[in-house]
PyMOL commands that place a pseudoatom at each C-alpha (Angstrom):
pseudoatom trace, name=CA, resn=MET, resi=1, chain=A, elem=C, hetatm=0, pos=[135.884, 138.586, 71.390]
pseudoatom trace, name=CA, resn=LYS, resi=2, chain=A, elem=C, hetatm=0, pos=[135.303, 135.417, 69.384]
pseudoatom trace, name=CA, resn=LYS, resi=3, chain=A, elem=C, hetatm=0, pos=[136.141, 133.317, 72.467]
pseudoatom trace, name=CA, resn=ILE, resi=4, chain=A, elem=C, hetatm=0, pos=[133.564, 135.212, 74.571]
pseudoatom trace, name=CA, resn=ASN, resi=5, chain=A, elem=C, hetatm=0, pos=[130.838, 134.704, 71.955]
pseudoatom trace, name=CA, resn=SER, resi=6, chain=A, elem=C, hetatm=0, pos=[131.659, 131.017, 71.737]
pseudoatom trace, name=CA, resn=SER, resi=7, chain=A, elem=C, hetatm=0, pos=[131.503, 130.658, 75.531]
pseudoatom trace, name=CA, resn=LEU, resi=8, chain=A, elem=C, hetatm=0, pos=[128.246, 132.598, 75.683]
pseudoatom trace, name=CA, resn=ILE, resi=9, chain=A, elem=C, hetatm=0, pos=[126.688, 130.362, 73.036]
pseudoatom trace, name=CA, resn=THR, resi=10, chain=A, elem=C, hetatm=0, pos=[127.874, 127.247, 74.887]
pseudoatom trace, name=CA, resn=ILE, resi=11, chain=A, elem=C, hetatm=0, pos=[126.369, 128.501, 78.149]
pseudoatom trace, name=CA, resn=CYS, resi=12, chain=A, elem=C, hetatm=0, pos=[123.072, 129.359, 76.442]
pseudoatom trace, name=CA, resn=LEU, resi=13, chain=A, elem=C, hetatm=0, pos=[122.867, 125.927, 74.832]
pseudoatom trace, name=CA, resn=PHE, resi=14, chain=A, elem=C, hetatm=0, pos=[123.617, 124.303, 78.171]
pseudoatom trace, name=CA, resn=LEU, resi=15, chain=A, elem=C, hetatm=0, pos=[120.831, 126.289, 79.902]
pseudoatom trace, name=CA, resn=ILE, resi=16, chain=A, elem=C, hetatm=0, pos=[118.354, 125.446, 77.158]
pseudoatom trace, name=CA, resn=SER, resi=17, chain=A, elem=C, hetatm=0, pos=[119.182, 121.733, 77.449]
pseudoatom trace, name=CA, resn=LEU, resi=18, chain=A, elem=C, hetatm=0, pos=[118.753, 121.917, 81.225]
pseudoatom trace, name=CA, resn=GLU, resi=19, chain=A, elem=C, hetatm=0, pos=[115.340, 123.514, 80.836]
pseudoatom trace, name=CA, resn=ALA, resi=20, chain=A, elem=C, hetatm=0, pos=[114.252, 120.839, 78.360]
pseudoatom trace, name=CA, resn=ALA, resi=21, chain=A, elem=C, hetatm=0, pos=[115.492, 118.080, 80.667]
pseudoatom trace, name=CA, resn=ALA, resi=22, chain=A, elem=C, hetatm=0, pos=[113.723, 119.576, 83.677]
pseudoatom trace, name=CA, resn=GLN, resi=23, chain=A, elem=C, hetatm=0, pos=[110.281, 118.556, 82.473]
pseudoatom trace, name=CA, resn=ASP, resi=24, chain=A, elem=C, hetatm=0, pos=[107.515, 119.310, 84.951]
pseudoatom trace, name=CA, resn=LYS, resi=25, chain=A, elem=C, hetatm=0, pos=[106.684, 115.970, 86.539]
pseudoatom trace, name=CA, resn=ARG, resi=26, chain=A, elem=C, hetatm=0, pos=[103.364, 117.272, 87.906]
pseudoatom trace, name=CA, resn=PHE, resi=27, chain=A, elem=C, hetatm=0, pos=[101.659, 116.573, 84.565]
pseudoatom trace, name=CA, resn=THR, resi=28, chain=A, elem=C, hetatm=0, pos=[101.064, 113.369, 82.617]
pseudoatom trace, name=CA, resn=HIS, resi=29, chain=A, elem=C, hetatm=0, pos=[99.755, 113.791, 79.074]
pseudoatom trace, name=CA, resn=SER, resi=30, chain=A, elem=C, hetatm=0, pos=[98.997, 117.445, 80.008]
pseudoatom trace, name=CA, resn=ALA, resi=31, chain=A, elem=C, hetatm=0, pos=[96.778, 116.373, 82.929]
pseudoatom trace, name=CA, resn=GLU, resi=32, chain=A, elem=C, hetatm=0, pos=[97.505, 117.019, 86.592]
pseudoatom trace, name=CA, resn=ASN, resi=33, chain=A, elem=C, hetatm=0, pos=[98.836, 113.919, 88.315]
pseudoatom trace, name=CA, resn=GLY, resi=34, chain=A, elem=C, hetatm=0, pos=[99.689, 112.677, 91.807]
pseudoatom trace, name=CA, resn=TYR, resi=35, chain=A, elem=C, hetatm=0, pos=[102.707, 114.952, 92.135]
pseudoatom trace, name=CA, resn=MET, resi=36, chain=A, elem=C, hetatm=0, pos=[100.381, 117.918, 91.684]
pseudoatom trace, name=CA, resn=TRP, resi=37, chain=A, elem=C, hetatm=0, pos=[97.942, 116.353, 94.168]
pseudoatom trace, name=CA, resn=ILE, resi=38, chain=A, elem=C, hetatm=0, pos=[100.684, 116.027, 96.775]
pseudoatom trace, name=CA, resn=ASP, resi=39, chain=A, elem=C, hetatm=0, pos=[101.823, 119.607, 96.061]
pseudoatom trace, name=CA, resn=TYR, resi=40, chain=A, elem=C, hetatm=0, pos=[98.347, 120.860, 96.965]
pseudoatom trace, name=CA, resn=GLU, resi=41, chain=A, elem=C, hetatm=0, pos=[99.210, 120.105, 100.592]
pseudoatom trace, name=CA, resn=LYS, resi=42, chain=A, elem=C, hetatm=0, pos=[102.021, 122.655, 100.434]
pseudoatom trace, name=CA, resn=TYR, resi=43, chain=A, elem=C, hetatm=0, pos=[99.856, 125.470, 99.101]
pseudoatom trace, name=CA, resn=SER, resi=44, chain=A, elem=C, hetatm=0, pos=[96.496, 125.031, 100.834]
pseudoatom trace, name=CA, resn=ILE, resi=45, chain=A, elem=C, hetatm=0, pos=[96.686, 127.782, 103.420]
pseudoatom trace, name=CA, resn=MET, resi=46, chain=A, elem=C, hetatm=0, pos=[93.175, 129.192, 103.429]
pseudoatom trace, name=CA, resn=ARG, resi=47, chain=A, elem=C, hetatm=0, pos=[91.250, 126.550, 101.471]
pseudoatom trace, name=CA, resn=ASP, resi=48, chain=A, elem=C, hetatm=0, pos=[91.390, 122.873, 100.798]
pseudoatom trace, name=CA, resn=MET, resi=49, chain=A, elem=C, hetatm=0, pos=[92.667, 122.809, 97.223]
pseudoatom trace, name=CA, resn=LYS, resi=50, chain=A, elem=C, hetatm=0, pos=[92.134, 119.058, 96.858]
pseudoatom trace, name=CA, resn=TYR, resi=51, chain=A, elem=C, hetatm=0, pos=[88.442, 119.461, 97.647]
pseudoatom trace, name=CA, resn=ASP, resi=52, chain=A, elem=C, hetatm=0, pos=[88.212, 122.389, 95.208]
pseudoatom trace, name=CA, resn=TYR, resi=53, chain=A, elem=C, hetatm=0, pos=[89.950, 120.387, 92.484]
pseudoatom trace, name=CA, resn=LEU, resi=54, chain=A, elem=C, hetatm=0, pos=[87.578, 117.421, 92.827]
pseudoatom trace, name=CA, resn=SER, resi=55, chain=A, elem=C, hetatm=0, pos=[84.568, 119.697, 93.025]
pseudoatom trace, name=CA, resn=SER, resi=56, chain=A, elem=C, hetatm=0, pos=[85.453, 121.455, 89.759]
pseudoatom trace, name=CA, resn=MET, resi=57, chain=A, elem=C, hetatm=0, pos=[86.249, 118.138, 88.066]
pseudoatom trace, name=CA, resn=LEU, resi=58, chain=A, elem=C, hetatm=0, pos=[82.846, 116.756, 89.067]
pseudoatom trace, name=CA, resn=GLU, resi=59, chain=A, elem=C, hetatm=0, pos=[81.056, 119.927, 87.946]
pseudoatom trace, name=CA, resn=ARG, resi=60, chain=A, elem=C, hetatm=0, pos=[82.605, 119.461, 84.508]
pseudoatom trace, name=CA, resn=GLN, resi=61, chain=A, elem=C, hetatm=0, pos=[81.431, 115.863, 84.462]
pseudoatom trace, name=CA, resn=LYS, resi=62, chain=A, elem=C, hetatm=0, pos=[77.924, 116.956, 85.478]
pseudoatom trace, name=CA, resn=VAL, resi=63, chain=A, elem=C, hetatm=0, pos=[77.769, 119.326, 82.464]
pseudoatom trace, name=CA, resn=ILE, resi=64, chain=A, elem=C, hetatm=0, pos=[78.952, 116.554, 80.148]
pseudoatom trace, name=CA, resn=ASN, resi=65, chain=A, elem=C, hetatm=0, pos=[76.212, 114.280, 81.516]
pseudoatom trace, name=CA, resn=LEU, resi=66, chain=A, elem=C, hetatm=0, pos=[73.588, 117.040, 81.392]
pseudoatom trace, name=CA, resn=PHE, resi=67, chain=A, elem=C, hetatm=0, pos=[74.157, 117.647, 77.703]
pseudoatom trace, name=CA, resn=GLN, resi=68, chain=A, elem=C, hetatm=0, pos=[74.750, 113.950, 77.084]
pseudoatom trace, name=CA, resn=LEU, resi=69, chain=A, elem=C, hetatm=0, pos=[78.098, 114.574, 75.492]
pseudoatom trace, name=CA, resn=GLN, resi=70, chain=A, elem=C, hetatm=0, pos=[79.946, 111.440, 74.489]
pseudoatom trace, name=CA, resn=ASP, resi=71, chain=A, elem=C, hetatm=0, pos=[83.179, 112.448, 76.243]
pseudoatom trace, name=CA, resn=ASP, resi=72, chain=A, elem=C, hetatm=0, pos=[83.636, 110.058, 79.160]
pseudoatom trace, name=CA, resn=SER, resi=73, chain=A, elem=C, hetatm=0, pos=[86.967, 111.457, 80.263]
pseudoatom trace, name=CA, resn=LEU, resi=74, chain=A, elem=C, hetatm=0, pos=[86.673, 109.811, 83.673]
pseudoatom trace, name=CA, resn=SER, resi=75, chain=A, elem=C, hetatm=0, pos=[86.132, 106.414, 82.063]
pseudoatom trace, name=CA, resn=CYS, resi=76, chain=A, elem=C, hetatm=0, pos=[84.049, 105.312, 85.019]
pseudoatom trace, name=CA, resn=ARG, resi=77, chain=A, elem=C, hetatm=0, pos=[80.606, 106.764, 84.329]
pseudoatom trace, name=CA, resn=GLU, resi=78, chain=A, elem=C, hetatm=0, pos=[78.839, 103.462, 85.037]
pseudoatom trace, name=CA, resn=ASP, resi=79, chain=A, elem=C, hetatm=0, pos=[80.747, 102.991, 88.297]
pseudoatom trace, name=CA, resn=ILE, resi=80, chain=A, elem=C, hetatm=0, pos=[79.781, 106.495, 89.414]
pseudoatom trace, name=CA, resn=LYS, resi=81, chain=A, elem=C, hetatm=0, pos=[76.150, 105.756, 88.537]
pseudoatom trace, name=CA, resn=ASN, resi=82, chain=A, elem=C, hetatm=0, pos=[76.243, 102.462, 90.495]
pseudoatom trace, name=CA, resn=LEU, resi=83, chain=A, elem=C, hetatm=0, pos=[77.893, 104.100, 93.477]
pseudoatom trace, name=CA, resn=LEU, resi=84, chain=A, elem=C, hetatm=0, pos=[75.313, 106.898, 93.529]
pseudoatom trace, name=CA, resn=GLU, resi=85, chain=A, elem=C, hetatm=0, pos=[72.432, 104.419, 93.256]
pseudoatom trace, name=CA, resn=SER, resi=86, chain=A, elem=C, hetatm=0, pos=[73.742, 102.427, 96.205]
pseudoatom trace, name=CA, resn=ASN, resi=87, chain=A, elem=C, hetatm=0, pos=[74.092, 105.579, 98.289]
pseudoatom trace, name=CA, resn=GLU, resi=88, chain=A, elem=C, hetatm=0, pos=[70.880, 106.695, 100.024]
pseudoatom trace, name=CA, resn=GLN, resi=89, chain=A, elem=C, hetatm=0, pos=[71.710, 110.397, 99.690]
pseudoatom trace, name=CA, resn=ASN, resi=90, chain=A, elem=C, hetatm=0, pos=[72.612, 109.926, 96.011]
pseudoatom trace, name=CA, resn=GLN, resi=91, chain=A, elem=C, hetatm=0, pos=[75.907, 111.794, 96.414]
pseudoatom trace, name=CA, resn=ILE, resi=92, chain=A, elem=C, hetatm=0, pos=[79.595, 111.083, 96.720]
pseudoatom trace, name=CA, resn=ASP, resi=93, chain=A, elem=C, hetatm=0, pos=[81.310, 112.446, 99.809]
pseudoatom trace, name=CA, resn=LEU, resi=94, chain=A, elem=C, hetatm=0, pos=[84.195, 114.576, 98.530]
pseudoatom trace, name=CA, resn=SER, resi=95, chain=A, elem=C, hetatm=0, pos=[85.980, 114.444, 101.883]
pseudoatom trace, name=CA, resn=LEU, resi=96, chain=A, elem=C, hetatm=0, pos=[86.031, 110.645, 101.640]
pseudoatom trace, name=CA, resn=MET, resi=97, chain=A, elem=C, hetatm=0, pos=[87.237, 110.861, 98.038]
pseudoatom trace, name=CA, resn=VAL, resi=98, chain=A, elem=C, hetatm=0, pos=[90.093, 113.181, 99.043]
pseudoatom trace, name=CA, resn=LYS, resi=99, chain=A, elem=C, hetatm=0, pos=[91.154, 110.631, 101.673]
pseudoatom trace, name=CA, resn=GLN, resi=100, chain=A, elem=C, hetatm=0, pos=[90.883, 107.777, 99.163]
pseudoatom trace, name=CA, resn=ILE, resi=101, chain=A, elem=C, hetatm=0, pos=[92.975, 109.633, 96.587]
pseudoatom trace, name=CA, resn=ASP, resi=102, chain=A, elem=C, hetatm=0, pos=[95.518, 110.533, 99.278]
pseudoatom trace, name=CA, resn=LYS, resi=103, chain=A, elem=C, hetatm=0, pos=[95.743, 106.811, 100.069]
pseudoatom trace, name=CA, resn=PHE, resi=104, chain=A, elem=C, hetatm=0, pos=[96.066, 105.968, 96.347]
pseudoatom trace, name=CA, resn=TYR, resi=105, chain=A, elem=C, hetatm=0, pos=[98.954, 108.407, 95.896]
pseudoatom trace, name=CA, resn=SER, resi=106, chain=A, elem=C, hetatm=0, pos=[100.709, 107.284, 99.079]
pseudoatom trace, name=CA, resn=GLU, resi=107, chain=A, elem=C, hetatm=0, pos=[102.519, 104.833, 96.817]
pseudoatom trace, name=CA, resn=ASP, resi=108, chain=A, elem=C, hetatm=0, pos=[105.159, 106.870, 94.963]
pseudoatom trace, name=CA, resn=LYS, resi=109, chain=A, elem=C, hetatm=0, pos=[105.059, 104.874, 91.726]
pseudoatom trace, name=CA, resn=LEU, resi=110, chain=A, elem=C, hetatm=0, pos=[101.374, 105.744, 91.237]
pseudoatom trace, name=CA, resn=ARG, resi=111, chain=A, elem=C, hetatm=0, pos=[101.935, 109.510, 91.291]
pseudoatom trace, name=CA, resn=ILE, resi=112, chain=A, elem=C, hetatm=0, pos=[102.429, 109.671, 87.525]
pseudoatom trace, name=CA, resn=ILE, resi=113, chain=A, elem=C, hetatm=0, pos=[98.762, 108.699, 87.084]
pseudoatom trace, name=CA, resn=PRO, resi=114, chain=A, elem=C, hetatm=0, pos=[96.462, 111.660, 86.282]
pseudoatom trace, name=CA, resn=ILE, resi=115, chain=A, elem=C, hetatm=0, pos=[94.131, 112.677, 89.112]
pseudoatom trace, name=CA, resn=VAL, resi=116, chain=A, elem=C, hetatm=0, pos=[91.011, 111.857, 87.092]
pseudoatom trace, name=CA, resn=PHE, resi=117, chain=A, elem=C, hetatm=0, pos=[92.135, 108.233, 86.806]
pseudoatom trace, name=CA, resn=ALA, resi=118, chain=A, elem=C, hetatm=0, pos=[93.029, 108.064, 90.506]
pseudoatom trace, name=CA, resn=TYR, resi=119, chain=A, elem=C, hetatm=0, pos=[89.516, 109.348, 91.200]
pseudoatom trace, name=CA, resn=CYS, resi=120, chain=A, elem=C, hetatm=0, pos=[88.088, 106.687, 88.896]
pseudoatom trace, name=CA, resn=TYR, resi=121, chain=A, elem=C, hetatm=0, pos=[90.094, 103.968, 90.597]
pseudoatom trace, name=CA, resn=CYS, resi=122, chain=A, elem=C, hetatm=0, pos=[88.730, 105.071, 93.984]
pseudoatom trace, name=CA, resn=VAL, resi=123, chain=A, elem=C, hetatm=0, pos=[85.168, 105.177, 92.639]
pseudoatom trace, name=CA, resn=LYS, resi=124, chain=A, elem=C, hetatm=0, pos=[85.566, 101.659, 91.265]
pseudoatom trace, name=CA, resn=GLU, resi=125, chain=A, elem=C, hetatm=0, pos=[86.943, 100.513, 94.612]
pseudoatom trace, name=CA, resn=LEU, resi=126, chain=A, elem=C, hetatm=0, pos=[84.034, 102.078, 96.533]
pseudoatom trace, name=CA, resn=ALA, resi=127, chain=A, elem=C, hetatm=0, pos=[81.555, 100.668, 93.995]
pseudoatom trace, name=CA, resn=GLY, resi=128, chain=A, elem=C, hetatm=0, pos=[82.758, 97.178, 94.940]
pseudoatom trace, name=CA, resn=LYS, resi=129, chain=A, elem=C, hetatm=0, pos=[84.808, 96.146, 91.914]
pseudoatom trace, name=CA, resn=SER, resi=130, chain=A, elem=C, hetatm=0, pos=[86.766, 92.938, 92.418]
pseudoatom trace, name=CA, resn=LYS, resi=131, chain=A, elem=C, hetatm=0, pos=[90.512, 92.940, 93.130]
pseudoatom trace, name=CA, resn=LYS, resi=132, chain=A, elem=C, hetatm=0, pos=[91.045, 91.514, 89.642]
pseudoatom trace, name=CA, resn=GLU, resi=133, chain=A, elem=C, hetatm=0, pos=[89.076, 94.324, 87.961]
pseudoatom trace, name=CA, resn=LEU, resi=134, chain=A, elem=C, hetatm=0, pos=[90.880, 96.953, 90.050]
pseudoatom trace, name=CA, resn=THR, resi=135, chain=A, elem=C, hetatm=0, pos=[94.263, 95.457, 89.165]
pseudoatom trace, name=CA, resn=GLU, resi=136, chain=A, elem=C, hetatm=0, pos=[93.389, 95.380, 85.454]
pseudoatom trace, name=CA, resn=TYR, resi=137, chain=A, elem=C, hetatm=0, pos=[92.275, 99.006, 85.579]
pseudoatom trace, name=CA, resn=LEU, resi=138, chain=A, elem=C, hetatm=0, pos=[95.407, 100.011, 87.492]
pseudoatom trace, name=CA, resn=ILE, resi=139, chain=A, elem=C, hetatm=0, pos=[97.629, 98.300, 84.902]
pseudoatom trace, name=CA, resn=LYS, resi=140, chain=A, elem=C, hetatm=0, pos=[95.721, 100.063, 82.110]
pseudoatom trace, name=CA, resn=ILE, resi=141, chain=A, elem=C, hetatm=0, pos=[96.104, 103.543, 83.615]
pseudoatom trace, name=CA, resn=LEU, resi=142, chain=A, elem=C, hetatm=0, pos=[99.745, 102.913, 84.541]
pseudoatom trace, name=CA, resn=LYS, resi=143, chain=A, elem=C, hetatm=0, pos=[100.531, 101.886, 80.952]
pseudoatom trace, name=CA, resn=PHE, resi=144, chain=A, elem=C, hetatm=0, pos=[98.791, 105.011, 79.683]
pseudoatom trace, name=CA, resn=SER, resi=145, chain=A, elem=C, hetatm=0, pos=[100.675, 107.200, 82.165]
pseudoatom trace, name=CA, resn=GLU, resi=146, chain=A, elem=C, hetatm=0, pos=[104.061, 105.692, 81.334]
pseudoatom trace, name=CA, resn=SER, resi=147, chain=A, elem=C, hetatm=0, pos=[103.555, 105.948, 77.561]
pseudoatom trace, name=CA, resn=GLU, resi=148, chain=A, elem=C, hetatm=0, pos=[105.165, 108.726, 75.518]
pseudoatom trace, name=CA, resn=GLN, resi=149, chain=A, elem=C, hetatm=0, pos=[103.458, 112.038, 76.032]
for i in range(1, 149): cmd.bond("trace and resi %d" % i, "trace and resi %d" % (i + 1))
show_as sticks, trace
zoom trace
């Protein structure tokens, strides 16, 4: 009986350690990242989940701007403003942004970056930031993404 209890405890501890080690790689600092973005392709049967995700993210940003909250979670408010001003229709094409983010995440090592930062990178790219500025931003968001969560 004592041997069975000991074995049961060992098995339970092993399963708990496996669960702890199997951390969900679709999140970085509790934010959805490129692995989640890529997974959307698997689950979008009736709707385009990538489009829906970006749309809801931008709606949140619109509310923040409307009430002039200080939270600039996208960290590219000025780039968005510049991009919108240069666009005659004063809007950002979400279909284009989905393609840009798909392109961004085509490189495996970038998939740990949260989607909001991938979006920001693409906005900065479309707004005409220099290669140097884009590289500096990419290094910054990679360091953040690789840091302890």
